[in-house]
PyMOL commands that place a pseudoatom at each C-alpha (Angstrom):
pseudoatom trace, name=CA, resn=UNK, resi=1, chain=A, elem=C, hetatm=0, pos=[176.909, -56.468, -14.062]
pseudoatom trace, name=CA, resn=UNK, resi=2, chain=A, elem=C, hetatm=0, pos=[177.356, -56.994, -11.507]
pseudoatom trace, name=CA, resn=UNK, resi=3, chain=A, elem=C, hetatm=0, pos=[175.594, -56.309, -9.681]
pseudoatom trace, name=CA, resn=UNK, resi=4, chain=A, elem=C, hetatm=0, pos=[174.897, -55.034, -6.217]
pseudoatom trace, name=CA, resn=UNK, resi=5, chain=A, elem=C, hetatm=0, pos=[173.988, -56.877, -3.045]
pseudoatom trace, name=CA, resn=UNK, resi=6, chain=A, elem=C, hetatm=0, pos=[173.031, -55.400, 0.309]
pseudoatom trace, name=CA, resn=UNK, resi=7, chain=A, elem=C, hetatm=0, pos=[176.401, -53.771, 0.921]
pseudoatom trace, name=CA, resn=UNK, resi=8, chain=A, elem=C, hetatm=0, pos=[176.345, -52.267, -2.574]
pseudoatom trace, name=CA, resn=UNK, resi=9, chain=A, elem=C, hetatm=0, pos=[179.105, -54.317, -4.170]
pseudoatom trace, name=CA, resn=UNK, resi=10, chain=A, elem=C, hetatm=0, pos=[178.443, -56.058, -7.428]
pseudoatom trace, name=CA, resn=UNK, resi=11, chain=A, elem=C, hetatm=0, pos=[179.761, -59.539, -6.806]
pseudoatom trace, name=CA, resn=UNK, resi=12, chain=A, elem=C, hetatm=0, pos=[177.918, -60.750, -3.763]
pseudoatom trace, name=CA, resn=UNK, resi=13, chain=A, elem=C, hetatm=0, pos=[180.717, -59.192, -1.694]
pseudoatom trace, name=CA, resn=UNK, resi=14, chain=A, elem=C, hetatm=0, pos=[183.321, -56.492, -1.976]
pseudoatom trace, name=CA, resn=UNK, resi=15, chain=A, elem=C, hetatm=0, pos=[185.015, -56.193, -5.343]
pseudoatom trace, name=CA, resn=UNK, resi=16, chain=A, elem=C, hetatm=0, pos=[188.476, -57.764, -5.319]
pseudoatom trace, name=CA, resn=UNK, resi=17, chain=A, elem=C, hetatm=0, pos=[191.410, -55.430, -5.337]
pseudoatom trace, name=CA, resn=UNK, resi=18, chain=A, elem=C, hetatm=0, pos=[193.023, -55.035, -8.747]
pseudoatom trace, name=CA, resn=UNK, resi=19, chain=A, elem=C, hetatm=0, pos=[195.862, -57.450, -9.150]
pseudoatom trace, name=CA, resn=UNK, resi=20, chain=A, elem=C, hetatm=0, pos=[199.351, -57.038, -10.504]
pseudoatom trace, name=CA, resn=UNK, resi=21, chain=A, elem=C, hetatm=0, pos=[198.846, -56.528, -14.231]
pseudoatom trace, name=CA, resn=UNK, resi=22, chain=A, elem=C, hetatm=0, pos=[201.912, -58.632, -14.904]
pseudoatom trace, name=CA, resn=UNK, resi=23, chain=A, elem=C, hetatm=0, pos=[200.781, -61.667, -12.923]
pseudoatom trace, name=CA, resn=UNK, resi=24, chain=A, elem=C, hetatm=0, pos=[199.871, -64.812, -14.827]
pseudoatom trace, name=CA, resn=UNK, resi=25, chain=A, elem=C, hetatm=0, pos=[196.327, -64.778, -13.460]
pseudoatom trace, name=CA, resn=UNK, resi=26, chain=A, elem=C, hetatm=0, pos=[195.922, -61.171, -14.502]
pseudoatom trace, name=CA, resn=UNK, resi=27, chain=A, elem=C, hetatm=0, pos=[197.186, -61.897, -18.021]
pseudoatom trace, name=CA, resn=UNK, resi=28, chain=A, elem=C, hetatm=0, pos=[194.686, -64.751, -18.331]
pseudoatom trace, name=CA, resn=UNK, resi=29, chain=A, elem=C, hetatm=0, pos=[191.788, -62.566, -17.214]
pseudoatom trace, name=CA, resn=UNK, resi=30, chain=A, elem=C, hetatm=0, pos=[192.824, -59.715, -19.516]
pseudoatom trace, name=CA, resn=UNK, resi=31, chain=A, elem=C, hetatm=0, pos=[193.065, -62.118, -22.456]
pseudoatom trace, name=CA, resn=UNK, resi=32, chain=A, elem=C, hetatm=0, pos=[189.633, -63.605, -21.788]
pseudoatom trace, name=CA, resn=UNK, resi=33, chain=A, elem=C, hetatm=0, pos=[188.175, -60.109, -21.393]
pseudoatom trace, name=CA, resn=UNK, resi=34, chain=A, elem=C, hetatm=0, pos=[189.635, -59.069, -24.765]
pseudoatom trace, name=CA, resn=UNK, resi=35, chain=A, elem=C, hetatm=0, pos=[188.260, -62.143, -26.508]
pseudoatom trace, name=CA, resn=UNK, resi=36, chain=A, elem=C, hetatm=0, pos=[184.773, -61.512, -25.143]
pseudoatom trace, name=CA, resn=UNK, resi=37, chain=A, elem=C, hetatm=0, pos=[184.827, -57.807, -26.027]
pseudoatom trace, name=CA, resn=UNK, resi=38, chain=A, elem=C, hetatm=0, pos=[185.969, -58.624, -29.557]
pseudoatom trace, name=CA, resn=UNK, resi=39, chain=A, elem=C, hetatm=0, pos=[182.955, -60.868, -30.008]
pseudoatom trace, name=CA, resn=UNK, resi=40, chain=A, elem=C, hetatm=0, pos=[185.065, -64.009, -29.876]
pseudoatom trace, name=CA, resn=UNK, resi=41, chain=A, elem=C, hetatm=0, pos=[182.706, -65.890, -27.584]
pseudoatom trace, name=CA, resn=UNK, resi=42, chain=A, elem=C, hetatm=0, pos=[183.379, -69.135, -29.371]
pseudoatom trace, name=CA, resn=UNK, resi=43, chain=A, elem=C, hetatm=0, pos=[187.084, -68.629, -28.759]
pseudoatom trace, name=CA, resn=UNK, resi=44, chain=A, elem=C, hetatm=0, pos=[186.934, -68.652, -24.997]
pseudoatom trace, name=CA, resn=UNK, resi=45, chain=A, elem=C, hetatm=0, pos=[187.954, -72.250, -24.580]
pseudoatom trace, name=CA, resn=UNK, resi=46, chain=A, elem=C, hetatm=0, pos=[190.684, -72.656, -22.023]
pseudoatom trace, name=CA, resn=UNK, resi=47, chain=A, elem=C, hetatm=0, pos=[193.179, -73.348, -24.807]
pseudoatom trace, name=CA, resn=UNK, resi=48, chain=A, elem=C, hetatm=0, pos=[192.136, -70.221, -26.738]
pseudoatom trace, name=CA, resn=UNK, resi=49, chain=A, elem=C, hetatm=0, pos=[192.481, -68.041, -23.655]
pseudoatom trace, name=CA, resn=UNK, resi=50, chain=A, elem=C, hetatm=0, pos=[195.873, -69.606, -22.902]
pseudoatom trace, name=CA, resn=UNK, resi=51, chain=A, elem=C, hetatm=0, pos=[197.073, -68.802, -26.404]
pseudoatom trace, name=CA, resn=UNK, resi=52, chain=A, elem=C, hetatm=0, pos=[195.811, -65.212, -26.201]
pseudoatom trace, name=CA, resn=UNK, resi=53, chain=A, elem=C, hetatm=0, pos=[197.494, -64.764, -22.823]
pseudoatom trace, name=CA, resn=UNK, resi=54, chain=A, elem=C, hetatm=0, pos=[200.757, -66.300, -23.943]
pseudoatom trace, name=CA, resn=UNK, resi=55, chain=A, elem=C, hetatm=0, pos=[200.671, -69.011, -21.288]
pseudoatom trace, name=CA, resn=UNK, resi=56, chain=A, elem=C, hetatm=0, pos=[200.192, -72.773, -21.269]
pseudoatom trace, name=CA, resn=UNK, resi=57, chain=A, elem=C, hetatm=0, pos=[196.788, -74.419, -21.000]
pseudoatom trace, name=CA, resn=UNK, resi=58, chain=A, elem=C, hetatm=0, pos=[198.009, -75.979, -17.773]
pseudoatom trace, name=CA, resn=UNK, resi=59, chain=A, elem=C, hetatm=0, pos=[198.716, -72.500, -16.389]
pseudoatom trace, name=CA, resn=UNK, resi=60, chain=A, elem=C, hetatm=0, pos=[195.107, -71.505, -17.016]
pseudoatom trace, name=CA, resn=UNK, resi=61, chain=A, elem=C, hetatm=0, pos=[193.842, -74.570, -15.166]
pseudoatom trace, name=CA, resn=UNK, resi=62, chain=A, elem=C, hetatm=0, pos=[196.231, -73.833, -12.329]
pseudoatom trace, name=CA, resn=UNK, resi=63, chain=A, elem=C, hetatm=0, pos=[194.329, -70.601, -11.674]
pseudoatom trace, name=CA, resn=UNK, resi=64, chain=A, elem=C, hetatm=0, pos=[190.810, -71.624, -12.759]
pseudoatom trace, name=CA, resn=UNK, resi=65, chain=A, elem=C, hetatm=0, pos=[189.416, -75.101, -12.191]
pseudoatom trace, name=CA, resn=UNK, resi=66, chain=A, elem=C, hetatm=0, pos=[187.046, -74.879, -15.145]
pseudoatom trace, name=CA, resn=UNK, resi=67, chain=A, elem=C, hetatm=0, pos=[185.733, -72.534, -17.805]
pseudoatom trace, name=CA, resn=UNK, resi=68, chain=A, elem=C, hetatm=0, pos=[182.710, -71.424, -15.766]
pseudoatom trace, name=CA, resn=UNK, resi=69, chain=A, elem=C, hetatm=0, pos=[185.005, -70.306, -12.968]
pseudoatom trace, name=CA, resn=UNK, resi=70, chain=A, elem=C, hetatm=0, pos=[187.104, -68.379, -15.472]
pseudoatom trace, name=CA, resn=UNK, resi=71, chain=A, elem=C, hetatm=0, pos=[184.141, -66.567, -17.030]
pseudoatom trace, name=CA, resn=UNK, resi=72, chain=A, elem=C, hetatm=0, pos=[182.702, -65.638, -13.644]
pseudoatom trace, name=CA, resn=UNK, resi=73, chain=A, elem=C, hetatm=0, pos=[186.126, -64.370, -12.586]
pseudoatom trace, name=CA, resn=UNK, resi=74, chain=A, elem=C, hetatm=0, pos=[186.300, -62.211, -15.729]
pseudoatom trace, name=CA, resn=UNK, resi=75, chain=A, elem=C, hetatm=0, pos=[183.054, -60.397, -14.911]
pseudoatom trace, name=CA, resn=UNK, resi=76, chain=A, elem=C, hetatm=0, pos=[184.359, -59.674, -11.427]
pseudoatom trace, name=CA, resn=UNK, resi=77, chain=A, elem=C, hetatm=0, pos=[187.726, -58.638, -12.829]
pseudoatom trace, name=CA, resn=UNK, resi=78, chain=A, elem=C, hetatm=0, pos=[185.969, -56.093, -15.061]
pseudoatom trace, name=CA, resn=UNK, resi=79, chain=A, elem=C, hetatm=0, pos=[184.241, -54.739, -11.960]
pseudoatom trace, name=CA, resn=UNK, resi=80, chain=A, elem=C, hetatm=0, pos=[187.499, -54.367, -10.083]
pseudoatom trace, name=CA, resn=UNK, resi=81, chain=A, elem=C, hetatm=0, pos=[189.295, -52.702, -12.998]
pseudoatom trace, name=CA, resn=UNK, resi=82, chain=A, elem=C, hetatm=0, pos=[186.345, -50.377, -13.542]
pseudoatom trace, name=CA, resn=UNK, resi=83, chain=A, elem=C, hetatm=0, pos=[186.414, -49.251, -9.889]
pseudoatom trace, name=CA, resn=UNK, resi=84, chain=A, elem=C, hetatm=0, pos=[182.922, -50.445, -9.068]
pseudoatom trace, name=CA, resn=UNK, resi=85, chain=A, elem=C, hetatm=0, pos=[183.320, -49.582, -5.377]
pseudoatom trace, name=CA, resn=UNK, resi=86, chain=A, elem=C, hetatm=0, pos=[183.810, -45.913, -6.240]
pseudoatom trace, name=CA, resn=UNK, resi=87, chain=A, elem=C, hetatm=0, pos=[180.836, -46.008, -8.591]
pseudoatom trace, name=CA, resn=UNK, resi=88, chain=A, elem=C, hetatm=0, pos=[178.656, -47.402, -5.818]
pseudoatom trace, name=CA, resn=UNK, resi=89, chain=A, elem=C, hetatm=0, pos=[179.828, -45.078, -3.063]
pseudoatom trace, name=CA, resn=UNK, resi=90, chain=A, elem=C, hetatm=0, pos=[176.877, -42.691, -3.336]
pseudoatom trace, name=CA, resn=UNK, resi=91, chain=A, elem=C, hetatm=0, pos=[174.396, -45.551, -3.151]
pseudoatom trace, name=CA, resn=UNK, resi=92, chain=A, elem=C, hetatm=0, pos=[176.105, -47.138, -0.167]
pseudoatom trace, name=CA, resn=UNK, resi=93, chain=A, elem=C, hetatm=0, pos=[176.264, -43.851, 1.710]
pseudoatom trace, name=CA, resn=UNK, resi=94, chain=A, elem=C, hetatm=0, pos=[172.738, -42.660, 0.886]
pseudoatom trace, name=CA, resn=UNK, resi=95, chain=A, elem=C, hetatm=0, pos=[170.900, -41.231, 3.866]
pseudoatom trace, name=CA, resn=UNK, resi=96, chain=A, elem=C, hetatm=0, pos=[167.425, -42.227, 2.648]
pseudoatom trace, name=CA, resn=UNK, resi=97, chain=A, elem=C, hetatm=0, pos=[165.708, -44.902, 0.611]
pseudoatom trace, name=CA, resn=UNK, resi=98, chain=A, elem=C, hetatm=0, pos=[164.908, -42.486, -2.194]
pseudoatom trace, name=CA, resn=UNK, resi=99, chain=A, elem=C, hetatm=0, pos=[168.511, -41.339, -2.378]
pseudoatom trace, name=CA, resn=UNK, resi=100, chain=A, elem=C, hetatm=0, pos=[169.697, -44.934, -2.444]
pseudoatom trace, name=CA, resn=UNK, resi=101, chain=A, elem=C, hetatm=0, pos=[167.269, -45.855, -5.216]
pseudoatom trace, name=CA, resn=UNK, resi=102, chain=A, elem=C, hetatm=0, pos=[168.332, -42.921, -7.400]
pseudoatom trace, name=CA, resn=UNK, resi=103, chain=A, elem=C, hetatm=0, pos=[172.037, -43.440, -6.717]
pseudoatom trace, name=CA, resn=UNK, resi=104, chain=A, elem=C, hetatm=0, pos=[171.810, -47.153, -7.430]
pseudoatom trace, name=CA, resn=UNK, resi=105, chain=A, elem=C, hetatm=0, pos=[170.014, -46.627, -10.722]
pseudoatom trace, name=CA, resn=UNK, resi=106, chain=A, elem=C, hetatm=0, pos=[172.572, -44.001, -11.744]
pseudoatom trace, name=CA, resn=UNK, resi=107, chain=A, elem=C, hetatm=0, pos=[175.516, -46.226, -10.800]
pseudoatom trace, name=CA, resn=UNK, resi=108, chain=A, elem=C, hetatm=0, pos=[174.194, -49.286, -12.597]
pseudoatom trace, name=CA, resn=UNK, resi=109, chain=A, elem=C, hetatm=0, pos=[172.763, -47.406, -15.574]
pseudoatom trace, name=CA, resn=UNK, resi=110, chain=A, elem=C, hetatm=0, pos=[176.084, -45.688, -16.264]
pseudoatom trace, name=CA, resn=UNK, resi=111, chain=A, elem=C, hetatm=0, pos=[177.984, -48.920, -15.689]
pseudoatom trace, name=CA, resn=UNK, resi=112, chain=A, elem=C, hetatm=0, pos=[176.064, -50.864, -18.328]
pseudoatom trace, name=CA, resn=UNK, resi=113, chain=A, elem=C, hetatm=0, pos=[178.066, -49.362, -21.256]
pseudoatom trace, name=CA, resn=UNK, resi=114, chain=A, elem=C, hetatm=0, pos=[181.277, -50.461, -19.515]
pseudoatom trace, name=CA, resn=UNK, resi=115, chain=A, elem=C, hetatm=0, pos=[180.256, -54.097, -19.051]
pseudoatom trace, name=CA, resn=UNK, resi=116, chain=A, elem=C, hetatm=0, pos=[177.977, -54.372, -22.070]
pseudoatom trace, name=CA, resn=UNK, resi=117, chain=A, elem=C, hetatm=0, pos=[180.524, -55.898, -24.474]
pseudoatom trace, name=CA, resn=UNK, resi=118, chain=A, elem=C, hetatm=0, pos=[181.228, -58.752, -22.057]
pseudoatom trace, name=CA, resn=UNK, resi=119, chain=A, elem=C, hetatm=0, pos=[177.566, -59.155, -21.133]
pseudoatom trace, name=CA, resn=UNK, resi=120, chain=A, elem=C, hetatm=0, pos=[176.550, -59.198, -24.788]
pseudoatom trace, name=CA, resn=UNK, resi=121, chain=A, elem=C, hetatm=0, pos=[179.022, -62.001, -25.446]
pseudoatom trace, name=CA, resn=UNK, resi=122, chain=A, elem=C, hetatm=0, pos=[177.804, -64.027, -22.470]
pseudoatom trace, name=CA, resn=UNK, resi=123, chain=A, elem=C, hetatm=0, pos=[174.178, -63.543, -23.502]
pseudoatom trace, name=CA, resn=UNK, resi=124, chain=A, elem=C, hetatm=0, pos=[174.922, -64.716, -27.039]
pseudoatom trace, name=CA, resn=UNK, resi=125, chain=A, elem=C, hetatm=0, pos=[176.782, -67.773, -25.776]
pseudoatom trace, name=CA, resn=UNK, resi=126, chain=A, elem=C, hetatm=0, pos=[174.455, -68.712, -22.912]
pseudoatom trace, name=CA, resn=UNK, resi=127, chain=A, elem=C, hetatm=0, pos=[171.749, -70.713, -24.750]
pseudoatom trace, name=CA, resn=UNK, resi=128, chain=A, elem=C, hetatm=0, pos=[174.152, -73.485, -25.706]
pseudoatom trace, name=CA, resn=UNK, resi=129, chain=A, elem=C, hetatm=0, pos=[177.005, -72.837, -23.316]
pseudoatom trace, name=CA, resn=UNK, resi=130, chain=A, elem=C, hetatm=0, pos=[176.610, -73.860, -19.674]
pseudoatom trace, name=CA, resn=UNK, resi=131, chain=A, elem=C, hetatm=0, pos=[179.702, -71.976, -18.498]
pseudoatom trace, name=CA, resn=UNK, resi=132, chain=A, elem=C, hetatm=0, pos=[178.531, -68.735, -20.112]
pseudoatom trace, name=CA, resn=UNK, resi=133, chain=A, elem=C, hetatm=0, pos=[175.067, -69.222, -18.630]
pseudoatom trace, name=CA, resn=UNK, resi=134, chain=A, elem=C, hetatm=0, pos=[176.511, -69.635, -15.149]
pseudoatom trace, name=CA, resn=UNK, resi=135, chain=A, elem=C, hetatm=0, pos=[178.618, -66.489, -15.576]
pseudoatom trace, name=CA, resn=UNK, resi=136, chain=A, elem=C, hetatm=0, pos=[175.574, -64.556, -16.792]
pseudoatom trace, name=CA, resn=UNK, resi=137, chain=A, elem=C, hetatm=0, pos=[173.452, -65.855, -13.910]
pseudoatom trace, name=CA, resn=UNK, resi=138, chain=A, elem=C, hetatm=0, pos=[176.153, -64.786, -11.456]
pseudoatom trace, name=CA, resn=UNK, resi=139, chain=A, elem=C, hetatm=0, pos=[176.080, -61.270, -12.906]
pseudoatom trace, name=CA, resn=UNK, resi=140, chain=A, elem=C, hetatm=0, pos=[172.289, -61.013, -12.843]
pseudoatom trace, name=CA, resn=UNK, resi=141, chain=A, elem=C, hetatm=0, pos=[172.037, -62.445, -9.319]
pseudoatom trace, name=CA, resn=UNK, resi=142, chain=A, elem=C, hetatm=0, pos=[174.384, -59.726, -8.121]
pseudoatom trace, name=CA, resn=UNK, resi=143, chain=A, elem=C, hetatm=0, pos=[172.283, -57.070, -9.859]
pseudoatom trace, name=CA, resn=UNK, resi=144, chain=A, elem=C, hetatm=0, pos=[169.140, -58.440, -8.244]
pseudoatom trace, name=CA, resn=UNK, resi=145, chain=A, elem=C, hetatm=0, pos=[170.743, -58.271, -4.798]
pseudoatom trace, name=CA, resn=UNK, resi=146, chain=A, elem=C, hetatm=0, pos=[171.473, -54.604, -5.389]
pseudoatom trace, name=CA, resn=UNK, resi=147, chain=A, elem=C, hetatm=0, pos=[167.874, -53.984, -6.427]
pseudoatom trace, name=CA, resn=UNK, resi=148, chain=A, elem=C, hetatm=0, pos=[166.752, -55.767, -3.277]
pseudoatom trace, name=CA, resn=UNK, resi=149, chain=A, elem=C, hetatm=0, pos=[168.965, -53.526, -1.145]
pseudoatom trace, name=CA, resn=UNK, resi=150, chain=A, elem=C, hetatm=0, pos=[167.425, -50.406, -2.679]
pseudoatom trace, name=CA, resn=UNK, resi=151, chain=A, elem=C, hetatm=0, pos=[163.912, -51.767, -2.155]
pseudoatom trace, name=CA, resn=UNK, resi=152, chain=A, elem=C, hetatm=0, pos=[164.674, -52.644, 1.459]
pseudoatom trace, name=CA, resn=UNK, resi=153, chain=A, elem=C, hetatm=0, pos=[165.919, -49.088, 2.046]
pseudoatom trace, name=CA, resn=UNK, resi=154, chain=A, elem=C, hetatm=0, pos=[162.580, -47.789, 0.754]
pseudoatom trace, name=CA, resn=UNK, resi=155, chain=A, elem=C, hetatm=0, pos=[160.715, -50.240, 2.954]
pseudoatom trace, name=CA, resn=UNK, resi=156, chain=A, elem=C, hetatm=0, pos=[162.737, -49.139, 5.982]
pseudoatom trace, name=CA, resn=UNK, resi=157, chain=A, elem=C, hetatm=0, pos=[161.657, -45.560, 5.332]
pseudoatom trace, name=CA, resn=UNK, resi=158, chain=A, elem=C, hetatm=0, pos=[158.009, -46.631, 4.844]
pseudoatom trace, name=CA, resn=UNK, resi=159, chain=A, elem=C, hetatm=0, pos=[158.239, -45.417, 1.248]
pseudoatom trace, name=CA, resn=UNK, resi=160, chain=A, elem=C, hetatm=0, pos=[157.553, -48.683, -0.567]
pseudoatom trace, name=CA, resn=UNK, resi=161, chain=A, elem=C, hetatm=0, pos=[154.401, -48.625, -2.666]
pseudoatom trace, name=CA, resn=UNK, resi=162, chain=A, elem=C, hetatm=0, pos=[151.455, -50.496, -1.206]
pseudoatom trace, name=CA, resn=UNK, resi=163, chain=A, elem=C, hetatm=0, pos=[150.842, -52.053, -4.626]
pseudoatom trace, name=CA, resn=UNK, resi=164, chain=A, elem=C, hetatm=0, pos=[153.709, -54.519, -4.207]
pseudoatom trace, name=CA, resn=UNK, resi=165, chain=A, elem=C, hetatm=0, pos=[155.517, -56.391, -1.487]
pseudoatom trace, name=CA, resn=UNK, resi=166, chain=A, elem=C, hetatm=0, pos=[159.308, -56.153, -1.279]
pseudoatom trace, name=CA, resn=UNK, resi=167, chain=A, elem=C, hetatm=0, pos=[159.891, -59.242, -3.426]
pseudoatom trace, name=CA, resn=UNK, resi=168, chain=A, elem=C, hetatm=0, pos=[157.586, -57.992, -6.170]
pseudoatom trace, name=CA, resn=UNK, resi=169, chain=A, elem=C, hetatm=0, pos=[159.125, -54.523, -6.073]
pseudoatom trace, name=CA, resn=UNK, resi=170, chain=A, elem=C, hetatm=0, pos=[162.562, -56.126, -6.426]
pseudoatom trace, name=CA, resn=UNK, resi=171, chain=A, elem=C, hetatm=0, pos=[161.288, -58.120, -9.415]
pseudoatom trace, name=CA, resn=UNK, resi=172, chain=A, elem=C, hetatm=0, pos=[160.067, -54.923, -11.072]
pseudoatom trace, name=CA, resn=UNK, resi=173, chain=A, elem=C, hetatm=0, pos=[163.236, -52.939, -10.459]
pseudoatom trace, name=CA, resn=UNK, resi=174, chain=A, elem=C, hetatm=0, pos=[165.445, -55.832, -11.575]
pseudoatom trace, name=CA, resn=UNK, resi=175, chain=A, elem=C, hetatm=0, pos=[163.464, -56.159, -14.806]
pseudoatom trace, name=CA, resn=UNK, resi=176, chain=A, elem=C, hetatm=0, pos=[163.401, -52.413, -15.427]
pseudoatom trace, name=CA, resn=UNK, resi=177, chain=A, elem=C, hetatm=0, pos=[167.198, -52.223, -15.152]
pseudoatom trace, name=CA, resn=UNK, resi=178, chain=A, elem=C, hetatm=0, pos=[167.893, -55.214, -17.379]
pseudoatom trace, name=CA, resn=UNK, resi=179, chain=A, elem=C, hetatm=0, pos=[170.609, -54.932, -19.990]
pseudoatom trace, name=CA, resn=UNK, resi=180, chain=A, elem=C, hetatm=0, pos=[168.091, -55.903, -22.667]
pseudoatom trace, name=CA, resn=UNK, resi=181, chain=A, elem=C, hetatm=0, pos=[166.010, -52.811, -21.829]
pseudoatom trace, name=CA, resn=UNK, resi=182, chain=A, elem=C, hetatm=0, pos=[169.117, -50.629, -21.999]
pseudoatom trace, name=CA, resn=UNK, resi=183, chain=A, elem=C, hetatm=0, pos=[169.940, -52.097, -25.432]
pseudoatom trace, name=CA, resn=UNK, resi=184, chain=A, elem=C, hetatm=0, pos=[166.417, -51.421, -26.663]
pseudoatom trace, name=CA, resn=UNK, resi=185, chain=A, elem=C, hetatm=0, pos=[166.321, -47.793, -25.531]
pseudoatom trace, name=CA, resn=UNK, resi=186, chain=A, elem=C, hetatm=0, pos=[169.918, -46.668, -26.064]
pseudoatom trace, name=CA, resn=UNK, resi=187, chain=A, elem=C, hetatm=0, pos=[171.100, -48.778, -28.988]
pseudoatom trace, name=CA, resn=UNK, resi=188, chain=A, elem=C, hetatm=0, pos=[167.865, -49.468, -30.872]
pseudoatom trace, name=CA, resn=UNK, resi=189, chain=A, elem=C, hetatm=0, pos=[165.909, -46.286, -30.111]
pseudoatom trace, name=CA, resn=UNK, resi=190, chain=A, elem=C, hetatm=0, pos=[168.850, -43.893, -29.904]
pseudoatom trace, name=CA, resn=UNK, resi=191, chain=A, elem=C, hetatm=0, pos=[168.298, -42.522, -26.413]
pseudoatom trace, name=CA, resn=UNK, resi=192, chain=A, elem=C, hetatm=0, pos=[171.208, -40.732, -24.813]
pseudoatom trace, name=CA, resn=UNK, resi=193, chain=A, elem=C, hetatm=0, pos=[172.745, -42.242, -21.717]
pseudoatom trace, name=CA, resn=UNK, resi=194, chain=A, elem=C, hetatm=0, pos=[171.571, -39.245, -19.690]
pseudoatom trace, name=CA, resn=UNK, resi=195, chain=A, elem=C, hetatm=0, pos=[167.974, -39.641, -20.889]
pseudoatom trace, name=CA, resn=UNK, resi=196, chain=A, elem=C, hetatm=0, pos=[168.052, -43.363, -20.138]
pseudoatom trace, name=CA, resn=UNK, resi=197, chain=A, elem=C, hetatm=0, pos=[169.231, -42.881, -16.541]
pseudoatom trace, name=CA, resn=UNK, resi=198, chain=A, elem=C, hetatm=0, pos=[166.777, -40.044, -15.875]
pseudoatom trace, name=CA, resn=UNK, resi=199, chain=A, elem=C, hetatm=0, pos=[163.827, -42.019, -17.208]
pseudoatom trace, name=CA, resn=UNK, resi=200, chain=A, elem=C, hetatm=0, pos=[164.742, -45.147, -15.263]
pseudoatom trace, name=CA, resn=UNK, resi=201, chain=A, elem=C, hetatm=0, pos=[164.761, -43.081, -12.078]
pseudoatom trace, name=CA, resn=UNK, resi=202, chain=A, elem=C, hetatm=0, pos=[161.367, -41.586, -12.923]
pseudoatom trace, name=CA, resn=UNK, resi=203, chain=A, elem=C, hetatm=0, pos=[159.730, -44.873, -13.885]
pseudoatom trace, name=CA, resn=UNK, resi=204, chain=A, elem=C, hetatm=0, pos=[161.185, -46.718, -10.900]
pseudoatom trace, name=CA, resn=UNK, resi=205, chain=A, elem=C, hetatm=0, pos=[159.689, -44.155, -8.539]
pseudoatom trace, name=CA, resn=UNK, resi=206, chain=A, elem=C, hetatm=0, pos=[156.306, -44.471, -10.225]
pseudoatom trace, name=CA, resn=UNK, resi=207, chain=A, elem=C, hetatm=0, pos=[156.462, -48.253, -10.013]
pseudoatom trace, name=CA, resn=UNK, resi=208, chain=A, elem=C, hetatm=0, pos=[157.650, -48.939, -6.483]
pseudoatom trace, name=CA, resn=UNK, resi=209, chain=A, elem=C, hetatm=0, pos=[157.609, -45.728, -4.393]
pseudoatom trace, name=CA, resn=UNK, resi=210, chain=A, elem=C, hetatm=0, pos=[154.594, -44.685, -2.360]
pseudoatom trace, name=CA, resn=UNK, resi=211, chain=A, elem=C, hetatm=0, pos=[152.838, -41.693, -4.002]
pseudoatom trace, name=CA, resn=UNK, resi=212, chain=A, elem=C, hetatm=0, pos=[153.407, -38.321, -2.355]
for i in range(1, 212): cmd.bond("trace and resi %d" % i, "trace and resi %d" % (i + 1))
show_as sticks, trace
zoom trace
């Protein structure tokens, strides 16, 4: 929501270290984050973010060349502030493919509620907003890379189901762990977070792990 490439980080690389909360760049990112969480997707123009951050529009452009860059940076900023590296530690350090799969699903599944407000805003904006679409694609690409890493760990251990190749297994896991599926089960159907994570682990094993 990230996301999670081969080394387990959710931005196609290690999460950036949290910045000085008083820096201008940090204030801009915090302001954009607040606007997205408040459902103010239409108010994430550079000028709106500048106003919310208490800085000039020129100051925003000094740190971010365009709006797409800003929105992508916000998703990565959320990751850094939410200590994504610590959340992913168990997955990164897993001794087996099965352990990595379970730990990855648990890390991502429990991270969805943290990033959901921002992701929901990006999803709502994406159809008619190129910058939001690029930010959403960046998030989902990172998630797919993490799914691929888990699948490759299973393949390494000769535990990948013979029903699918690695690419197909990655497709299945990526789809299973989509934010839309989380919304349907947790928000629409009323599942608890614990039930959601447990069932995703069970279904993922049925779908992509070799029986027995």
